[in-house]
KEVEX-130076 format. One record per atom (N, C-alpha, C): atom name; x, y, z. Coordinates in steps of 0.05 Angstrom, whole numbers, plus 5000, padded with zeros to 4 digits. Example, Ala and Ser with C-alpha at 12.3 -4.5 7.8 and 13.67 -1.06 7.14 Angstrom:
<rs>
 atomo   px   py   pz
     N 5264 4886 5156
    CA 5246 4910 5156
     C 5264 4934 5156
     N 5257 4955 5142
    CA 5273 4979 5143
     C 5258 5001 5157
</rs>
This chain:
<rs>
 atomo   px   py   pz
     N 4933 5467 5080
    CA 4960 5464 5075
     C 4972 5478 5042
     N 4992 5488 5052
    CA 5003 5499 5027
     C 5016 5481 5006
     N 5016 5483 4976
    CA 5025 5465 4960
     C 5059 5474 4956
     N 5070 5444 4960
    CA 5102 5451 4954
     C 5106 5462 4921
     N 5124 5470 4917
    CA 5132 5478 4886
     C 5134 5449 4873
     N 5128 5452 4846
    CA 5133 5416 4835
     C 5162 5411 4832
     N 5177 5426 4828
    CA 5206 5425 4834
     C 5218 5405 4856
     N 5202 5424 4876
    CA 5216 5408 4902
     C 5201 5377 4903
     N 5176 5375 4898
    CA 5165 5346 4896
     C 5181 5334 4878
     N 5187 5338 4856
    CA 5202 5320 4836
     C 5225 5313 4849
     N 5251 5331 4862
    CA 5269 5325 4875
     C 5266 5310 4900
     N 5242 5312 4915
    CA 5243 5293 4935
     C 5234 5267 4927
     N 5220 5259 4913
    CA 5213 5239 4890
     C 5236 5225 4889
     N 5250 5240 4868
    CA 5280 5225 4866
     C 5297 5213 4884
     N 5294 5233 4902
    CA 5311 5225 4924
     C 5299 5197 4945
     N 5275 5190 4941
    CA 5266 5173 4950
     C 5272 5142 4932
     N 5266 5154 4908
    CA 5272 5132 4888
     C 5301 5120 4887
     N 5321 5139 4898
    CA 5348 5127 4904
     C 5350 5116 4924
     N 5328 5123 4949
    CA 5341 5107 4971
     C 5325 5074 4967
     N 5301 5076 4953
    CA 5292 5048 4947
     C 5311 5027 4936
     N 5325 5041 4906
    CA 5343 5033 4894
     C 5368 5020 4912
     N 5377 5037 4931
    CA 5406 5027 4944
     C 5390 5012 4970
     N 5373 5012 4978
    CA 5361 4990 4996
     C 5356 4962 4978
     N 5348 4959 4954
    CA 5349 4938 4940
     C 5377 4927 4933
     N 5396 4946 4927
    CA 5424 4935 4926
     C 5434 4925 4951
     N 5427 4931 4975
    CA 5444 4924 5003
     C 5428 4901 5006
     N 5408 4895 4997
    CA 5389 4869 5002
     C 5392 4853 4982
     N 5409 4854 4961
    CA 5414 4836 4941
     C 5389 4830 4932
     N 5369 4848 4926
    CA 5349 4838 4908
     C 5350 4862 4882
     N 5337 4844 4861
    CA 5335 4853 4835
     C 5320 4882 4833
     N 5333 4899 4819
    CA 5328 4927 4813
     C 5299 4932 4804
     N 5284 4947 4818
    CA 5258 4947 4807
     C 5237 4928 4819
     N 5248 4909 4846
    CA 5230 4892 4857
     C 5207 4909 4875
     N 5218 4930 4885
    CA 5202 4942 4906
     C 5182 4978 4895
     N 5162 4968 4897
    CA 5143 4991 4881
     C 5141 5012 4904
     N 5139 5038 4896
    CA 5134 5064 4908
     C 5111 5067 4907
     N 5095 5073 4933
    CA 5064 5076 4937
     C 5063 5113 4950
     N 5055 5126 4936
    CA 5051 5152 4952
     C 5028 5157 4967
     N 5035 5162 4992
    CA 5014 5160 5014
     C 5002 5191 5012
     N 4980 5202 5003
    CA 4972 5224 5000
     C 4954 5234 5019
     N 4953 5231 5040
    CA 4935 5239 5061
     C 4939 5265 5064
     N 4920 5281 5063
    CA 4917 5312 5068
     C 4932 5326 5049
     N 4943 5312 5031
    CA 4960 5324 5003
     C 4942 5343 4986
     N 4942 5368 4979
    CA 4922 5377 4957
     C 4922 5359 4931
     N 4904 5366 4913
    CA 4903 5351 4894
     C 4925 5360 4873
     N 4932 5389 4877
    CA 4957 5391 4857
     C 4990 5387 4862
     N 4988 5375 4893
    CA 5011 5361 4900
     C 5015 5338 4889
     N 4987 5326 4888
    CA 4990 5295 4875
     C 4998 5297 4848
     N 4982 5315 4836
    CA 4983 5316 4805
     C 5014 5318 4800
     N 5026 5332 4809
    CA 5057 5344 4813
     C 5076 5322 4814
     N 5067 5303 4835
    CA 5087 5285 4833
     C 5076 5261 4816
     N 5060 5254 4807
    CA 5049 5236 4787
     C 5063 5248 4760
     N 5069 5276 4753
    CA 5079 5286 4732
     C 5114 5284 4728
     N 5118 5287 4752
    CA 5147 5279 4762
     C 5153 5254 4761
     N 5143 5234 4763
    CA 5146 5208 4762
     C 5151 5197 4727
     N 5126 5208 4720
    CA 5123 5207 4695
     C 5144 5211 4676
     N 5157 5239 4682
    CA 5179 5255 4666
     C 5206 5236 4673
     N 5205 5224 4698
    CA 5227 5211 4703
     C 5234 5186 4692
     N 5210 5175 4686
    CA 5207 5147 4674
     C 5209 5151 4641
     N 5212 5168 4630
    CA 5217 5181 4611
     C 5246 5170 4590
     N 5265 5178 4624
    CA 5296 5166 4621
     C 5300 5139 4632
     N 5280 5124 4647
    CA 5286 5097 4654
     C 5255 5083 4651
     N 5255 5075 4628
    CA 5233 5060 4624
     C 5222 5041 4635
     N 5240 5028 4643
    CA 5241 5000 4661
     C 5228 5004 4687
     N 5225 5029 4699
    CA 5212 5035 4724
     C 5182 5031 4722
     N 5180 5022 4744
    CA 5148 5018 4753
     C 5140 5043 4759
     N 5106 5052 4746
    CA 5094 5074 4757
     C 5091 5076 4786
     N 5086 5096 4797
    CA 5090 5098 4829
     C 5057 5090 4824
     N 5047 5088 4856
    CA 5020 5079 4860
     C 5012 5104 4877
     N 4986 5109 4876
    CA 4973 5133 4893
     C 4958 5121 4924
     N 4966 5121 4948
    CA 4945 5111 4965
     C 4931 5133 4986
     N 4912 5127 4985
    CA 4890 5148 5009
     C 4882 5132 5033
     N 4885 5145 5050
    CA 4877 5137 5079
     C 4846 5137 5082
     N 4832 5159 5070
    CA 4810 5163 5080
     C 4789 5164 5056
     N 4768 5153 5060
    CA 4748 5143 5037
     C 4743 5171 5025
     N 4734 5196 5034
    CA 4723 5221 5026
     C 4747 5230 5013
     N 4769 5227 5018
    CA 4791 5248 5002
     C 4799 5225 4974
     N 4792 5205 4978
    CA 4795 5181 4960
     C 4777 5188 4933
     N 4752 5189 4945
    CA 4729 5196 4921
     C 4734 5225 4908
     N 4743 5244 4928
    CA 4747 5273 4921
     C 4776 5272 4898
     N 4791 5267 4899
    CA 4813 5265 4883
     C 4815 5248 4862
     N 4809 5221 4869
    CA 4811 5196 4843
     C 4803 5210 4815
     N 4774 5228 4812
    CA 4765 5229 4788
     C 4783 5252 4772
     N 4798 5268 4794
    CA 4816 5286 4780
     C 4850 5274 4770
     N 4850 5250 4774
    CA 4880 5236 4771
     C 4870 5215 4748
     N 4849 5209 4739
    CA 4843 5191 4712
     C 4860 5201 4692
     N 4863 5222 4682
    CA 4881 5223 4657
     C 4908 5221 4661
     N 4916 5217 4685
    CA 4947 5214 4685
     C 4949 5178 4690
     N 4925 5163 4701
    CA 4921 5135 4708
     C 4940 5121 4720
     N 4941 5136 4744
    CA 4957 5117 4772
     C 4940 5092 4780
     N 4948 5070 4786
    CA 4936 5057 4806
     C 4925 5066 4833
     N 4904 5068 4840
    CA 4893 5077 4862
     C 4885 5058 4885
     N 4898 5061 4911
    CA 4891 5045 4932
     C 4885 5058 4956
     N 4863 5044 4970
    CA 4858 5051 4995
     C 4869 5044 5016
     N 4886 5054 5032
    CA 4906 5043 5053
     C 4898 5047 5077
     N 4876 5066 5086
    CA 4865 5065 5115
     C 4841 5051 5116
     N 4832 5050 5145
    CA 4813 5035 5151
     C 4786 5042 5136
     N 4771 5020 5131
    CA 4743 5026 5114
     C 4716 5013 5123
     N 4703 5029 5134
    CA 4680 5028 5145
     C 4659 5010 5128
     N 4643 4992 5135
    CA 4624 4983 5112
     C 4602 4998 5103
     N 4602 5019 5116
    CA 4579 5036 5105
     C 4589 5055 5076
     N 4614 5055 5075
    CA 4627 5072 5053
     C 4641 5048 5029
     N 4631 5024 5031
    CA 4646 5003 5014
     C 4638 5018 4983
     N 4616 5023 4985
    CA 4610 5033 4954
     C 4621 5057 4943
     N 4624 5074 4966
    CA 4642 5095 4957
     C 4673 5090 4948
     N 4682 5068 4961
    CA 4708 5062 4963
     C 4712 5048 4936
     N 4698 5033 4930
    CA 4694 5015 4901
     C 4697 5036 4879
     N 4676 5058 4882
    CA 4677 5074 4857
     C 4700 5086 4850
     N 4721 5083 4862
    CA 4753 5101 4868
     C 4775 5081 4863
     N 4773 5058 4885
    CA 4797 5050 4885
     C 4802 5023 4872
     N 4830 5013 4857
    CA 4832 4986 4845
     C 4842 4967 4868
     N 4848 4975 4892
    CA 4858 4961 4907
     C 4848 4970 4936
     N 4839 4954 4956
    CA 4835 4954 4979
     C 4859 4944 4996
     N 4882 4954 5010
    CA 4898 4943 5022
     C 4893 4935 5051
     N 4873 4948 5059
    CA 4869 4953 5091
     C 4840 4931 5103
     N 4839 4907 5086
    CA 4820 4892 5094
     C 4831 4877 5123
     N 4810 4883 5145
    CA 4818 4870 5167
     C 4801 4851 5177
     N 4783 4844 5165
    CA 4758 4824 5182
     C 4751 4813 5149
     N 4734 4785 5162
    CA 4724 4767 5140
     C 4697 4788 5132
     N 4686 4801 5154
    CA 4657 4816 5149
     C 4659 4834 5125
     N 4684 4854 5128
    CA 4687 4871 5109
     C 4693 4856 5081
     N 4710 4833 5079
    CA 4717 4827 5062
     C 4690 4816 5042
     N 4671 4801 5060
    CA 4649 4794 5050
     C 4632 4815 5032
     N 4636 4835 5051
    CA 4619 4860 5040
     C 4627 4869 5011
     N 4650 4874 5011
    CA 4667 4876 4987
     C 4665 4861 4964
     N 4663 4832 4973
    CA 4653 4813 4957
     C 4636 4812 4940
     N 4611 4817 4958
    CA 4587 4815 4946
     C 4578 4841 4928
     N 4590 4860 4935
    CA 4583 4882 4918
     C 4602 4885 4889
     N 4628 4868 4894
    CA 4634 4864 4865
     C 4623 4844 4852
     N 4619 4815 4865
    CA 4604 4806 4846
     C 4579 4814 4836
     N 4562 4823 4848
    CA 4542 4840 4835
     C 4547 4856 4816
     N 4566 4865 4812
    CA 4574 4893 4794
     C 4589 4879 4771
     N 4595 4847 4776
    CA 4613 4832 4757
     C 4641 4847 4749
     N 4655 4852 4775
    CA 4677 4859 4776
     C 4701 4848 4799
     N 4722 4852 4794
    CA 4744 4832 4805
     C 4763 4855 4821
     N 4767 4856 4853
    CA 4774 4880 4865
     C 4800 4868 4880
     N 4819 4876 4872
    CA 4847 4867 4888
     C 4848 4883 4921
     N 4853 4860 4930
    CA 4852 4864 4967
     C 4883 4856 4976
     N 4874 4868 4996
    CA 4902 4851 5019
     C 4893 4852 5045
     N 4903 4834 5056
    CA 4896 4832 5084
     C 4908 4840 5101
     N 4902 4862 5121
    CA 4920 4880 5143
     C 4930 4860 5164
     N 4948 4863 5172
    CA 4957 4847 5195
     C 4969 4860 5216
     N 4969 4860 5238
    CA 4979 4882 5263
     C 4999 4864 5269
     N 5026 4869 5259
    CA 5048 4852 5272
     C 5069 4864 5292
     N 5055 4890 5302
    CA 5072 4903 5326
     C 5048 4897 5351
     N 5024 4881 5346
    CA 5008 4883 5379
     C 5002 4905 5387
     N 5005 4939 5375
    CA 4996 4960 5386
     C 4969 4960 5383
     N 4954 4975 5403
    CA 4924 4973 5404
     C 4917 4993 5383
     N 4937 5011 5377
    CA 4928 5037 5359
     C 4928 5027 5328
     N 4942 5000 5324
    CA 4939 4990 5297
     C 4914 4969 5289
     N 4905 4979 5261
    CA 4883 4962 5258
     C 4898 4929 5246
     N 4886 4910 5236
    CA 4894 4892 5225
     C 4887 4858 5237
     N 4889 4844 5226
    CA 4886 4813 5238
     C 4909 4811 5259
     N 4910 4787 5277
    CA 4925 4782 5297
     C 4943 4765 5280
     N 4969 4764 5287
    CA 4985 4741 5267
     C 4979 4709 5269
     N 4971 4708 5291
    CA 4954 4680 5291
     C 4932 4675 5275
     N 4922 4699 5268
    CA 4898 4685 5258
     C 4897 4696 5227
     N 4920 4705 5218
    CA 4923 4722 5195
     C 4919 4697 5172
     N 4936 4679 5175
    CA 4939 4653 5146
     C 4908 4649 5147
     N 4895 4640 5166
    CA 4863 4633 5165
     C 4848 4653 5153
     N 4852 4681 5159
    CA 4841 4700 5147
     C 4844 4708 5124
     N 4865 4701 5110
    CA 4876 4706 5088
     C 4865 4687 5064
     N 4866 4663 5074
    CA 4850 4634 5060
     C 4822 4641 5056
     N 4813 4651 5080
    CA 4780 4656 5078
     C 4778 4673 5054
     N 4792 4701 5054
    CA 4789 4721 5035
     C 4796 4713 5009
     N 4813 4699 5001
    CA 4821 4695 4979
     C 4807 4671 4959
     N 4785 4658 4978
    CA 4762 4642 4971
     C 4738 4660 4960
     N 4735 4686 4965
    CA 4710 4700 4964
     C 4712 4706 4928
     N 4689 4705 4918
    CA 4686 4715 4889
     C 4687 4738 4889
     N 4698 4748 4876
    CA 4699 4780 4872
     C 4724 4786 4874
     N 4742 4782 4890
    CA 4762 4789 4901
     C 4789 4779 4895
     N 4809 4786 4893
    CA 4835 4775 4887
     C 4855 4786 4903
     N 4859 4764 4921
    CA 4881 4775 4948
     C 4909 4775 4930
     N 4918 4802 4933
    CA 4945 4805 4922
     C 4968 4802 4949
     N 4957 4801 4966
    CA 4988 4800 4992
     C 4976 4811 5016
     N 4991 4815 5030
    CA 4991 4827 5057
     C 4998 4855 5061
     N 4984 4870 5084
    CA 5001 4893 5088
     C 4999 4898 5119
     N 5017 4916 5130
    CA 5023 4924 5157
     C 5026 4949 5160
     N 5033 4966 5184
    CA 5041 4985 5192
     C 5057 4981 5210
     N 5081 4988 5203
    CA 5101 4976 5228
     C 5101 4993 5255
     N 5124 4980 5271
    CA 5121 4984 5299
     C 5127 5013 5306
     N 5116 5022 5325
    CA 5122 5054 5331
     C 5140 5053 5353
     N 5172 5051 5339
    CA 5192 5037 5362
     C 5215 5061 5350
     N 5233 5058 5362
    CA 5264 5075 5362
     C 5275 5053 5351
     N 5272 5030 5362
    CA 5291 4999 5358
     C 5288 4989 5335
     N 5301 4989 5314
    CA 5303 4981 5286
     C 5299 4955 5289
     N 5307 4933 5307
    CA 5308 4904 5309
     C 5279 4899 5311
     N 5261 4920 5331
    CA 5236 4910 5331
     C 5218 4917 5313
     N 5222 4937 5299
    CA 5212 4939 5271
     C 5216 4919 5251
     N 5241 4911 5247
    CA 5248 4891 5232
     C 5231 4865 5231
     N 5236 4858 5259
    CA 5222 4836 5269
     C 5195 4834 5259
     N 5178 4856 5263
    CA 5151 4855 5252
     C 5149 4853 5223
     N 5163 4864 5207
    CA 5170 4860 5176
     C 5170 4831 5172
     N 5194 4815 5180
    CA 5200 4790 5175
     C 5172 4774 5184
     N 5157 4777 5205
    CA 5142 4764 5207
     C 5120 4761 5188
     N 5112 4788 5174
    CA 5099 4788 5160
     C 5099 4775 5135
     N 5131 4776 5128
    CA 5139 4760 5105
     C 5135 4730 5104
     N 5137 4719 5134
    CA 5137 4687 5133
     C 5103 4678 5134
     N 5088 4703 5146
    CA 5061 4699 5142
     C 5053 4693 5110
     N 5064 4713 5095
    CA 5053 4718 5064
     C 5063 4692 5051
     N 5090 4679 5060
    CA 5105 4654 5048
     C 5085 4631 5050
     N 5074 4626 5079
    CA 5055 4607 5084
     C 5027 4612 5067
     N 5016 4636 5068
    CA 4989 4635 5047
     C 4998 4632 5019
     N 5016 4641 5012
    CA 5014 4638 4986
     C 5029 4608 4974
     N 5038 4595 4994
    CA 5050 4569 4985
     C 5029 4547 4996
     N 5011 4557 5013
    CA 4987 4533 5022
     C 4979 4514 5001
     N 4966 4530 4983
    CA 4955 4515 4963
     C 4926 4519 4959
     N 4914 4536 4978
    CA 4880 4536 4980
     C 4875 4556 4954
     N 4846 4555 4947
    CA 4843 4570 4925
     C 4854 4598 4929
     N 4861 4617 4914
    CA 4863 4637 4905
     C 4885 4652 4922
     N 4905 4635 4933
    CA 4926 4645 4953
     C 4952 4646 4932
     N 4958 4635 4913
    CA 4979 4634 4891
     C 4986 4666 4884
     N 4961 4682 4886
    CA 4969 4710 4877
     C 4975 4728 4900
     N 4984 4719 4926
    CA 4979 4735 4949
     C 5014 4733 4947
     N 5030 4756 4931
    CA 5050 4752 4932
     C 5067 4777 4944
     N 5042 4799 4950
    CA 5053 4828 4958
     C 5061 4830 4985
     N 5077 4848 4995
    CA 5083 4855 5018
     C 5082 4884 5023
     N 5062 4898 5026
    CA 5062 4928 5034
     C 5068 4935 5059
     N 5094 4949 5065
    CA 5103 4949 5086
     C 5124 4966 5092
     N 5134 4987 5100
    CA 5154 5005 5105
     C 5139 5033 5095
     N 5156 5050 5108
    CA 5146 5081 5104
     C 5168 5099 5101
     N 5160 5125 5103
    CA 5186 5145 5097
     C 5213 5139 5119
     N 5205 5133 5141
    CA 5220 5135 5163
     C 5235 5104 5161
     N 5229 5082 5153
    CA 5233 5059 5153
     C 5237 5040 5134
     N 5238 5051 5107
    CA 5232 5040 5082
     C 5257 5021 5078
     N 5276 5022 5086
    CA 5306 5008 5083
     C 5300 4980 5096
     N 5288 4987 5124
    CA 5284 4960 5142
     C 5263 4943 5129
     N 5237 4949 5115
    CA 5222 4935 5100
     C 5237 4921 5079
     N 5247 4939 5063
    CA 5256 4925 5032
     C 5278 4903 5043
     N 5292 4907 5065
    CA 5315 4889 5074
     C 5293 4864 5079
     N 5272 4865 5084
    CA 5255 4839 5098
     C 5231 4831 5076
     N 5234 4844 5052
    CA 5222 4827 5031
     C 5198 4847 5017
     N 5193 4869 5028
    CA 5172 4893 5018
     C 5173 4891 4986
     N 5147 4890 4974
    CA 5139 4898 4952
     C 5136 4926 4944
     N 5120 4930 4957
    CA 5107 4962 4961
     C 5119 4974 4986
     N 5125 4998 4989
    CA 5132 5018 5014
     C 5116 5041 5006
     N 5104 5046 5024
    CA 5084 5075 5026
     C 5095 5099 5033
     N 5102 5118 5017
    CA 5121 5137 5027
     C 5096 5166 5019
     N 5102 5176 5049
    CA 5087 5210 5044
     C 5102 5232 5051
     N 5115 5232 5077
    CA 5128 5259 5080
     C 5159 5263 5063
     N 5166 5240 5059
    CA 5190 5240 5045
     C 5190 5248 5019
     N 5166 5257 5007
    CA 5162 5267 4977
     C 5150 5287 4986
     N 5125 5293 5002
    CA 5112 5316 5005
     C 5119 5334 5024
     N 5138 5329 5041
    CA 5139 5344 5070
     C 5128 5335 5090
     N 5135 5352 5113
    CA 5117 5346 5136
     C 5081 5359 5135
     N 5066 5340 5144
    CA 5039 5347 5142
     C 5031 5368 5161
     N 5010 5383 5163
    CA 5010 5400 5184
     C 4997 5385 5210
     N 5004 5397 5233
    CA 4995 5393 5261
     C 4963 5400 5263
     N 4944 5377 5270
    CA 4915 5379 5266
     C 4914 5398 5292
</rs>
């Protein structure tokens, strides 16, 4: 994949920032209530660095703006890129499936795992973190669309799963994550996001140990971020809108 010119990336990033700000206004939400996560799957290191540098430059004129987050789908890309981003200091998330045999690799590079989709995975992460004397931020992934291609807990099981994850030593439950329905019907997509918000609210307010910190809703991508912001997203994950179309495998 060829690397886009840094100026193009900066321009696209500014455009996405404007979209998020407009969506916040339309939803009557506070400015800056939604953070932008750069989904960097297959994006060369140079492109990721260009986006982070553009973000830092833009924030010179807007110090109140939150830094972008970086999200990797694949553990091998996470491990390969993260050490070369340390000088820029981004918060790096794993947003794709995590196999149990790659937990140690993920923990070496990620500050947050958004894709916790089973208690077994959460327990494995917790055991490793407790042994290392560290705390890992996590989110429980929920399959709100019911699509077989999507990972995540069933919505009916999500509250219980989140409560169980929140109770584990070594983990801090930050909230919930989902991938929206693959549908041209905005009402269907938005209904899924609304469901995730309701589940988050129930988890956050249930009073169980560790659940009060479950405030995040990571949902919405390049094509539907406005729908997600309208339904309460606190993090939107954007790739193609910043880096352009990914190559067809």
